[in-house]
C-alpha positions, 0 to 999 in steps of 0.5 A: 500500500502506497502512503503519500505525505498528505496521508501521513499529515492528516488525522484519521477520521473518528470512528463512530460506535455503530461503525465499530459495532457493525465491524465487530459483528461481522468479525464474529461471523467470519473469524475462522482459523482460531486465535492466529487467524483471528488476530491476523484478520484483525490486523489486516482489517484494523491496521492495514485497511481501516487504520483504526489502530496503529501497528505499534499499538496493535502489537503492544496490545498483542504482547500483553494479551498473549501472556494473559489467561484466556482467549487472546484474540477476544482480549485483543478485540475487547482492548481495541474496542475499549480504546476507541469507545471506552467501556461500552466499546470494549463490551460490544467488541468482546460480546460480538466476538463470541455470540455469532460464533456461538450460534454458528457452533450450535447450528453446525453441532445440530447438522453434525448430530443429525447428518454426521453419518452422511458421506457428503457432510463428513466430506465437507467437514474434513475438507475444511480442515486443510483450509483452516490449517493453511489460514493458521500457518499464514496468520502465524507467518504474518504476525511473527514477521512483525513481532520478531524484529531481530535475530535474538527474538527469532531465536527465542521463538525457535527455542520456545517452539522446541520447548513446547513440541519437542520437550513438552514443557508447560506453556506457563513455564515457557512464558515465565522463562521468556519474561525472565530472559527479556528482563535480563536482556533489557539490562544486558543488551537493551537494543534487542529488548527495549520497548518496541524492539519486537516491532521493528520487522514491520517498517510499513506505515499504513497512515494515521491511526490511534 
């Protein structure tokens, strides 16, 4: 996307509550691919296309939601909703992120229980699996390429991956150890661990945003 100097100088248009409400409702119906796909979808729509939130703020919020208990994609949506429209904006984003998916899940459950033994239905459900897997892989690449801004952070991500899948270390221990390493690294080599260092991979400017 090409951004002109005029785009960078002008302030973003204010986003109305109902405009955001419609987007969160839409997101609830199309947020496939699990947390990775949902986060990537929000980044593409809110940062790159609509410019409702800046790249730096998006990744800064993502850093926090990833270490909190609970669904990080919903927490991220709730935070962005709160950032734009206060408490009611956060409530709307958080609720609408879940409710449409709940109705879809109930409908799919009924279809599966009623017609799950039909070959065509089973084929459709199994055919969705590789598509969802592709969405997750692509989303992980998009977010990772922006959040891992230097080789030190990439090495930490690789070690964390090995610790989870090869060694079976529980996720909370990995997060705790990463936090300790990050704290120590900020003292020893702050250029790799300073605030925003993990955002260096994304040099793209999408225009003004909150």
